N, C-alpha and C positions, 0 to 999 in steps of 0.2 A: 504494500500500500504506500503511495507517495506521501511525502511529508508536506502537508498543506501550508506550513509556516516557513518553508525555505524561501530564501530571497528569489530564486527562480520562479517559484509559483506565485509570489506576490507581484511579479512584473506582468503576469498574464492577466489581462483585465477584460471583462466582458462589458456589454452595454450597461448593465446594472451598476457596475463599478464606476462608470464615467459620469453618472448623474451627480450633479453638484448642488441641487436644490430639492426641497421636499415637494412631492407631487400630492395634489389634492383631488379627490373626485369632483368633477365639474362638467356640467352639460351646457353646451352652447352650439348654435348652428354654425357650421364651418363651410367656407367656400375657398378652395385653392385654385389658383391659376398658374400653370407652368409658364415661367417668363420666357422660355425659348419657343415653345410650340403654341402657346395659348390654350392648351387643353384645360378644361375645367373639371374639377372634382368636388362634389358636395358630400357632406357628412355631418357628424356630430361629435363633439369632444367627449372623451370619457374621463380624462384627467388633465390638469394644468399645473404648471410651475412657473417660476420666474424665468426659466431657461427654455421652456417649450411646452408641447402638449401632445396628446395622442388623439388622432381623428379616426373614428370608426367609419369606414366606407368600404363598399365592395369594389370600387374602382381604385386604381393606384397610379402613382407617378413613380418614375425611376429613382433609385437611391442617389443621393447627392444632387438631386434636381433643386434648382432655386425657383421659388414660387412666391406669389403674393397670397397672403392669408387674410381672410376677413372672418372674424368671429362676431356673432351677434347674440346678445343675451339681454332680455328685459329692456329693449330699446337702446342699449349701449352697443357701440360698434368699435371693435379693436381691429386695426389694420397693421400688418407687419410683413416684412420680407423674411422668408424662412428658407431652411434647407431641409430636405427630406432625408432623415438619417436612418430610419428603419422602415422596411416594407414588409408587411405581413399580408400576403395575398388573401383576398376575400374577408379580411379582418380590419385592416386599417394601416395608418401611417404614423410613425414616430417623427415628430417635427421639432426642430430647434429654431428658436427665434434668433435672428442675427441683426435686425434693424427695426426698431420701433421709434416712431416720432413721439414727441412729448405728450400729446393728448392720449395716444394709445398706451404709452408707458404708464401714465397716471391711471388709466382704466384698469390695466393689468395689476398694478400695485393695489388698487382698491379691491379688486376681486380677490386677490391673494390675502389681503388683510382681513376681509370678511371671512374667508375660508379658515384662516388661522384662529380667529375668535370663536368660530362655531365648532371647532375640533374638540 
């Protein structure tokens, strides 16, 4: 049985190990638009963090695709530029935020603050 505490095993990281912010269960309507092809994908988020979210959708975009994301919840709209990091066919997309303008950043911070307080 391999030693799971050896330096070599600590260097091997999976997606779960790369997460740097807490994820919260969160539902919002999501619309993604591939910035290269214009392909649109609709879905709903299952969780959100300060670094990204997971969008449940049967359609997919390729990994490392750059896209525009629009999240809508209770009349608030968050818009961001994102990168598709994880693709789970027929399940959804793991998304990393890489550019949020001030109004969207404030909306995201307010959503996360509310989720923290209700936890």
